[in-house]
MARMIVO-271272 format. One record per residue (C-alpha): x, y, z; residue in one letter. Coordinates in pm, 1 decimal. Example, Ala and Ser with C-alpha at 12.3 -4.5 7.8 and 13.67 -1.06 7.14 Angstrom:
// MARMIVO-271272
+----------+----------+----------+------+
|        u |        v |        w | resn |
+----------+----------+----------+------+
|   1230.0 |   -450.0 |    780.0 |    a |
|   1367.0 |   -106.0 |    714.0 |    s |
+----------+----------+----------+------+
***
This chain:
// MARMIVO-271272
+----------+----------+----------+------+
|        u |        v |        w | resn |
+----------+----------+----------+------+
|  -1506.1 |  -1621.9 |    197.1 |    m |
|  -1141.9 |  -1524.8 |    252.4 |    a |
|   -932.4 |  -1414.9 |    548.5 |    n |
|   -807.9 |  -1060.3 |    488.9 |    i |
|   -531.0 |   -882.6 |    680.5 |    l |
|   -520.0 |   -504.9 |    631.6 |    i |
|   -270.9 |   -261.1 |    783.5 |    t |
|   -339.3 |    100.9 |    878.9 |    g |
|   -710.9 |     65.1 |    949.0 |    c |
|   -765.8 |    356.0 |   1187.6 |    s |
|   -871.8 |    582.2 |    898.7 |    s |
|   -868.6 |    635.0 |    523.3 |    g |
|   -817.4 |    345.0 |    284.5 |    f |
|   -764.6 |     91.8 |    563.7 |    g |
|  -1086.6 |    173.0 |    746.9 |    l |
|  -1292.8 |    174.9 |    428.2 |    e |
|  -1125.7 |   -143.6 |    302.2 |    a |
|  -1212.6 |   -326.9 |    624.5 |    a |
|  -1576.9 |   -235.2 |    572.0 |    l |
|  -1576.5 |   -322.0 |    200.3 |    s |
|  -1430.3 |   -668.5 |    260.3 |    f |
|  -1676.4 |   -723.2 |    546.2 |    a |
|  -1961.2 |   -636.2 |    309.1 |    r |
|  -1816.1 |   -899.1 |     75.8 |    n |
|  -1864.3 |  -1155.8 |    357.2 |    k |
|  -1489.4 |  -1195.6 |    408.8 |    d |
|  -1329.9 |  -1236.2 |    750.7 |    t |
|  -1143.9 |   -912.7 |    820.2 |    v |
|   -843.4 |   -871.7 |   1045.8 |    f |
|   -802.0 |   -494.8 |   1067.3 |    a |
|   -469.8 |   -387.8 |   1213.1 |    s |
|   -334.2 |    -56.8 |   1332.0 |    m |
|    -45.5 |     74.4 |   1536.7 |    r |
|   -266.3 |    213.4 |   1814.6 |    d |
|   -590.5 |     33.0 |   1898.1 |    l |
|   -706.2 |    343.6 |   2085.2 |    n |
|   -770.1 |    488.0 |   1738.8 |    k |
|  -1011.7 |    209.9 |   1643.2 |    a |
|  -1329.0 |    392.6 |   1751.4 |    d |
|  -1426.7 |    511.5 |   1402.3 |    l |
|  -1395.2 |    162.3 |   1258.8 |    l |
|  -1576.6 |      4.5 |   1553.6 |    k |
|  -1865.3 |    247.9 |   1518.4 |    k |
|  -1896.8 |    197.5 |   1142.1 |    a |
|  -1879.9 |   -181.5 |   1179.7 |    a |
|  -2140.8 |   -181.7 |   1456.1 |    d |
|  -2375.0 |     32.4 |   1247.7 |    e |
|  -2361.7 |   -222.6 |    965.1 |    e |
|  -2363.4 |   -525.3 |   1193.4 |    g |
|  -2015.2 |   -647.0 |   1096.6 |    f |
|  -1770.4 |   -843.5 |   1307.2 |    t |
|  -1421.3 |   -710.7 |   1239.7 |    i |
|  -1124.5 |   -854.2 |   1425.6 |    h |
|   -896.3 |   -576.0 |   1550.9 |    l |
|   -523.3 |   -643.2 |   1575.8 |    k |
|   -241.7 |   -426.2 |   1700.9 |    q |
|     33.9 |   -413.7 |   1441.1 |    l |
|    301.9 |   -150.7 |   1389.5 |    d |
|    461.4 |   -202.1 |   1048.0 |    v |
|    781.2 |    -37.2 |   1171.9 |    t |
|    830.0 |   -309.1 |   1436.7 |    r |
|    894.6 |   -633.2 |   1244.8 |    p |
|    985.7 |   -815.6 |   1566.4 |    e |
|    611.9 |   -814.2 |   1649.6 |    t |
|    492.4 |   -959.2 |   1317.7 |    f |
|    516.2 |  -1330.7 |   1394.0 |    q |
|    303.2 |  -1318.4 |   1709.0 |    d |
|     31.3 |  -1122.1 |   1529.7 |    c |
|     32.4 |  -1351.1 |   1225.7 |    l |
|     26.5 |  -1663.4 |   1442.3 |    a |
|   -276.3 |  -1524.1 |   1624.8 |    e |
|   -458.2 |  -1458.2 |   1297.3 |    i |
|   -380.0 |  -1804.8 |   1158.9 |    i |
|   -492.2 |  -1961.6 |   1486.5 |    n |
|   -824.0 |  -1776.1 |   1465.7 |    e |
|   -885.7 |  -1792.8 |   1090.7 |    g |
|   -678.4 |  -2085.9 |    969.5 |    g |
|   -515.2 |  -1893.9 |    684.5 |    s |
|   -414.5 |  -1555.9 |    548.6 |    i |
|   -559.7 |  -1533.3 |    201.2 |    d |
|   -510.9 |  -1164.1 |    128.8 |    v |
|   -263.6 |   -913.8 |    272.5 |    l |
|   -334.2 |   -546.7 |    203.0 |    v |
|    -27.3 |   -335.6 |    281.0 |    n |
|   -194.8 |     -0.9 |    332.2 |    n |
|    -28.6 |    178.8 |    625.2 |    a |
|    147.5 |    490.2 |    498.6 |    g |
|    308.9 |    814.9 |    605.7 |    l |
|    391.9 |   1142.0 |    430.0 |    l |
|    624.2 |   1426.8 |    528.0 |    r |
|    607.8 |   1694.6 |    259.1 |    a |
|    904.4 |   1919.9 |    204.4 |    g |
|   1227.7 |   1968.7 |     15.5 |    a |
|   1462.1 |   1675.6 |     64.9 |    f |
|   1740.0 |   1888.5 |    214.6 |    e |
|   1500.0 |   2026.9 |    475.1 |    d |
|   1379.1 |   1691.2 |    608.0 |    l |
|   1565.9 |   1543.3 |    901.7 |    s |
|   1724.3 |   1202.3 |    877.6 |    e |
|   1470.1 |   1077.6 |   1131.9 |    d |
|   1182.2 |   1195.2 |    909.9 |    m |
|   1329.4 |   1031.5 |    600.8 |    i |
|   1379.9 |    705.2 |    788.0 |    r |
|   1028.4 |    725.8 |    935.4 |    e |
|    875.3 |    758.3 |    588.4 |    v |
|   1091.4 |    481.4 |    442.9 |    t |
|   1033.7 |    246.1 |    735.5 |    d |
|    656.3 |    292.4 |    714.7 |    t |
|    603.2 |    296.1 |    338.5 |    n |
|    873.8 |     62.0 |    211.1 |    l |
|   1047.1 |   -157.0 |    469.1 |    l |
|    730.1 |   -216.8 |    670.5 |    g |
|    524.4 |   -357.2 |    381.2 |    p |
|    816.1 |   -559.1 |    246.1 |    l |
|    906.9 |   -716.6 |    580.1 |    l |
|    543.6 |   -793.4 |    661.7 |    l |
|    508.6 |   -952.1 |    317.8 |    t |
|    819.8 |  -1160.3 |    384.1 |    r |
|    667.7 |  -1276.1 |    712.3 |    a |
|    341.3 |  -1378.4 |    539.3 |    v |
|    499.1 |  -1558.0 |    242.1 |    l |
|    578.3 |  -1890.3 |    418.7 |    p |
|    210.2 |  -1927.1 |    507.0 |    t |
|     98.8 |  -1846.1 |    153.2 |    m |
|    353.7 |  -2084.8 |      1.4 |    r |
|    226.2 |  -2360.2 |    230.0 |    k |
|   -130.5 |  -2280.6 |    120.3 |    q |
|    -17.4 |  -2265.3 |   -244.4 |    n |
|   -223.8 |  -1950.8 |   -275.9 |    s |
|   -252.5 |  -1593.3 |   -160.0 |    g |
|   -286.3 |  -1234.3 |   -273.8 |    y |
|    -60.3 |   -948.9 |   -166.7 |    i |
|   -184.8 |   -600.6 |   -252.0 |    i |
|     36.0 |   -295.7 |   -206.5 |    m |
|   -117.9 |     49.8 |   -182.0 |    i |
|    109.3 |    264.3 |   -393.2 |    s |
|     63.4 |    615.1 |   -529.5 |    s |
|    115.4 |    821.4 |   -840.3 |    l |
|    423.1 |    941.9 |   -649.7 |    s |
|    554.5 |    590.5 |   -708.9 |    g |
|    564.7 |    634.9 |  -1084.9 |    i |
|    625.0 |   1010.6 |  -1124.8 |    a |
|    862.0 |   1208.9 |   -902.5 |    g |
|    775.8 |   1571.9 |   -825.1 |    l |
|    968.1 |   1835.6 |   -627.7 |    p |
|    881.4 |   1865.2 |   -260.0 |    g |
|    794.7 |   1497.5 |   -239.8 |    d |
|   1134.5 |   1324.0 |   -248.5 |    v |
|   1112.3 |   1106.1 |     65.4 |    a |
|    759.6 |    982.2 |     -6.4 |    y |
|    840.6 |    934.6 |   -374.4 |    t |
|   1153.0 |    733.8 |   -292.0 |    a |
|    955.0 |    503.1 |    -65.5 |    s |
|    682.5 |    445.4 |   -323.8 |    k |
|    923.6 |    401.0 |   -616.9 |    f |
|   1102.4 |    141.5 |   -405.0 |    g |
|    774.4 |    -32.7 |   -326.2 |    l |
|    681.0 |    -40.9 |   -694.4 |    e |
|   1011.1 |   -196.0 |   -802.2 |    g |
|   1024.0 |   -449.2 |   -522.0 |    a |
|    664.4 |   -554.8 |   -585.1 |    t |
|    721.6 |   -601.9 |   -956.7 |    e |
|   1030.5 |   -815.3 |   -891.3 |    a |
|    862.3 |  -1017.8 |   -615.9 |    l |
|    574.0 |  -1099.7 |   -847.8 |    r |
|    804.2 |  -1321.5 |  -1056.5 |    h |
|    957.2 |  -1496.1 |   -754.4 |    e |
|    635.2 |  -1619.2 |   -594.0 |    v |
|    398.1 |  -1686.7 |   -883.1 |    d |
|    500.8 |  -2053.7 |   -901.7 |    r |
|    316.9 |  -2105.1 |   -569.1 |    w |
|     -2.2 |  -1942.8 |   -692.9 |    g |
|     69.1 |  -1622.7 |   -501.2 |    i |
|    -61.1 |  -1312.4 |   -675.3 |    k |
|     73.4 |   -959.3 |   -641.4 |    i |
|    -87.1 |   -623.8 |   -721.9 |    a |
|    -18.3 |   -252.3 |   -690.2 |    l |
|   -291.9 |      6.4 |   -644.9 |    v |
|   -208.0 |    338.5 |   -810.4 |    e |
|   -399.2 |    611.3 |   -630.1 |    a |
|   -424.7 |    981.5 |   -703.6 |    g |
|   -542.4 |   1232.3 |   -442.9 |    m |
|   -781.3 |   1089.2 |   -183.7 |    y |
|   -934.8 |   1229.3 |    132.6 |    a |
|   -752.9 |    988.8 |    363.8 |    t |
|   -595.9 |   1229.5 |    612.5 |    g |
|   -239.4 |   1137.8 |    513.7 |    i |
|   -174.0 |   1505.9 |    437.5 |    m |
|   -289.8 |   1634.1 |    777.4 |    n |
|     59.5 |   1666.0 |    924.9 |    t |
|    197.9 |   1836.1 |    615.3 |    s |
|   -104.0 |   2064.6 |    565.6 |    l |
|   -204.8 |   2215.8 |    902.5 |    p |
|   -527.8 |   2412.8 |    867.1 |    e |
|   -401.0 |   2734.5 |   1026.8 |    d |
|    -49.6 |   2752.6 |    875.1 |    k |
|    112.4 |   2764.9 |    533.1 |    v |
|    394.3 |   2527.8 |    633.9 |    l |
|    389.9 |   2239.2 |    882.8 |    p |
|    538.3 |   2286.5 |   1229.5 |    d |
|    842.8 |   2076.3 |   1145.9 |    y |
|    950.0 |   2302.8 |    859.2 |    y |
|   1267.0 |   2515.7 |    901.7 |    p |
|   1191.8 |   2888.8 |    885.4 |    v |
|   1517.9 |   2968.1 |    706.5 |    s |
|   1481.3 |   2706.1 |    432.7 |    s |
|   1621.6 |   2810.3 |     91.5 |    p |
|   1336.0 |   2604.5 |    -58.9 |    y |
|   1066.9 |   2783.2 |    140.4 |    r |
|    901.7 |   2959.7 |   -154.4 |    k |
|    885.5 |   2638.9 |   -358.9 |    l |
|    729.2 |   2438.2 |    -76.5 |    i |
|    486.6 |   2715.3 |     20.2 |    e |
|    369.2 |   2740.4 |   -339.5 |    t |
|    332.2 |   2363.0 |   -373.6 |    n |
|    140.5 |   2323.2 |    -47.8 |    l |
|    -92.0 |   2615.3 |   -124.7 |    k |
|   -177.3 |   2457.4 |   -459.7 |    a |
|   -229.0 |   2122.2 |   -293.3 |    l |
|   -460.6 |   2273.8 |    -31.2 |    r |
|   -670.4 |   2430.8 |   -306.3 |    q |
|   -707.9 |   2088.5 |   -468.9 |    r |
|   -815.3 |   1907.0 |   -151.7 |    l |
|  -1189.3 |   1963.1 |   -216.9 |    p |
|  -1140.1 |   1760.4 |   -537.3 |    e |
|   -994.8 |   1462.7 |   -348.8 |    a |
|  -1165.2 |   1129.8 |   -418.7 |    f |
|  -1341.0 |    941.8 |   -136.0 |    p |
|  -1129.2 |    650.3 |     -3.5 |    p |
|  -1423.8 |    413.4 |    -52.0 |    s |
|  -1330.1 |    404.6 |   -424.0 |    i |
|   -998.8 |    236.9 |   -344.0 |    v |
|  -1163.4 |     14.2 |    -82.2 |    a |
|  -1409.8 |   -126.4 |   -336.2 |    d |
|  -1127.7 |   -168.8 |   -588.7 |    l |
|   -934.6 |   -380.6 |   -336.9 |    l |
|  -1224.9 |   -625.6 |   -316.1 |    v |
|  -1227.7 |   -645.1 |   -696.3 |    k |
|   -851.7 |   -704.1 |   -711.2 |    i |
|   -869.2 |   -980.7 |   -449.5 |    a |
|  -1117.5 |  -1165.2 |   -672.5 |    a |
|   -908.6 |  -1121.2 |   -990.7 |    s |
|   -682.1 |  -1374.9 |  -1161.4 |    d |
|   -356.2 |  -1191.9 |  -1083.8 |    g |
|   -265.1 |  -1113.6 |  -1444.2 |    s |
|   -277.9 |   -737.2 |  -1385.2 |    q |
|     -4.3 |   -579.6 |  -1174.7 |    l |
|    -87.4 |   -207.6 |  -1167.6 |    r |
|   -446.1 |   -105.9 |  -1094.9 |    w |
|   -531.1 |    262.6 |  -1146.9 |    p |
|   -786.9 |    368.2 |   -888.6 |    a |
|   -932.1 |    666.0 |  -1075.9 |    d |
|   -928.7 |    856.3 |  -1405.9 |    d |
|   -629.0 |   1066.1 |  -1301.6 |    v |
|   -428.3 |    753.1 |  -1220.3 |    a |
|   -531.3 |    594.8 |  -1550.0 |    t |
|   -407.3 |    900.0 |  -1741.0 |    m |
|    -72.9 |    908.8 |  -1557.5 |    v |
|    -16.8 |    536.1 |  -1607.4 |    l |
|    -85.2 |    569.3 |  -1979.2 |    e |
|    167.7 |    853.4 |  -1998.2 |    k |
|    438.0 |    681.4 |  -1794.8 |    m |
|    394.5 |    318.8 |  -1908.7 |    f |
|    356.2 |    250.6 |  -2278.9 |    a |
|    347.6 |   -126.8 |  -2223.0 |    q |
|     58.4 |   -326.5 |  -2088.4 |    k |
|    126.9 |   -541.7 |  -1780.8 |    d |
|    136.0 |   -860.5 |  -1990.2 |    k |
|    391.4 |   -715.2 |  -2234.2 |    e |
|    603.2 |   -584.7 |  -1946.9 |    r |
|    588.9 |   -921.9 |  -1769.0 |    d |
|    694.0 |  -1104.3 |  -2086.6 |    d |
|    986.5 |   -866.4 |  -2138.5 |    f |
|   1108.8 |   -894.8 |  -1778.8 |    l |
|   1093.1 |  -1273.4 |  -1789.7 |    r |
|   1280.9 |  -1276.8 |  -2117.7 |    m |
|   1567.9 |  -1061.4 |  -1991.5 |    v |
|   1586.7 |  -1249.2 |  -1660.1 |    s |
|   1542.8 |  -1594.8 |  -1813.2 |    g |
|   1297.2 |  -1689.5 |  -1539.7 |    s |
|   1011.4 |  -1846.0 |  -1734.9 |    d |
|   1111.4 |  -2191.1 |  -1609.6 |    w |
|   1084.7 |  -2075.3 |  -1249.1 |    w |
|    736.4 |  -1926.7 |  -1288.8 |    s |
|    627.8 |  -2244.7 |  -1464.1 |    e |
|    726.2 |  -2449.0 |  -1156.1 |    g |
|   1013.2 |  -2639.8 |  -1315.7 |    k |
|   1305.0 |  -2769.2 |  -1110.6 |    e |
|   1571.2 |  -2619.7 |  -1339.8 |    n |
|   1593.8 |  -2425.8 |  -1668.8 |    p |
|   1646.0 |  -2740.7 |  -1874.6 |    d |
|   1343.9 |  -2930.9 |  -1746.8 |    s |
|   1083.2 |  -3028.8 |  -2005.0 |    d |
+----------+----------+----------+------+
***
């Protein structure tokens, strides 16, 4: 039984992941920015007889991380798995998004997970174990028009996660990325209002208006095909029990197809290549310097 910290648990992947780990008999610390939005999770947990520990945590406020983590360690004794799930999307042409929107997306999807991971790492190094799982997206491996801000945040998360993997493996800390296609998580609600073609924040005079309208209409038509978030939730439990040799985990057939198109190498081959060009095998092997036997 492990202690699991999950961000963004008010809905979608986070809510379902909290329930899946609870079914696995793990101790779940489910966090969210606003605990007033915990009713759905509370109800689902009560119906299944689970005890889930609710924590207030806003990934865009790193100054609050230490108090929350200290509370979890005090209650559970360790943090064995961190699932960085909280995410935000603002669809639209890059030129049309305000600086505040771009920063909001980046702070939530990239800086938040990275800074929370940095805050958790000392505990995991002390334990000589741990698993950090980042919820990424196909937008993190393939950039499409109308998705620049979200894509930038997920591409950044992918690269940082891959690099971090080789820094912390000497302490038995494992890292994974979940590659998810389209899921019924609610992340698109702001960008796809039910009664309008474009979201309220979109400029009426945009030179990109036709492109974005066309993209969002097509996306709305595909929403009925969206996968249930429970698929990713169950995958997270599987990843947490794995040996850490796999970095990218496709969550569905669509993700598998895109990964095969975009990445010709297997994770092991890619790892070997990156270690060769960086000369970091000695570090991952736990040696004190490159010349150690």
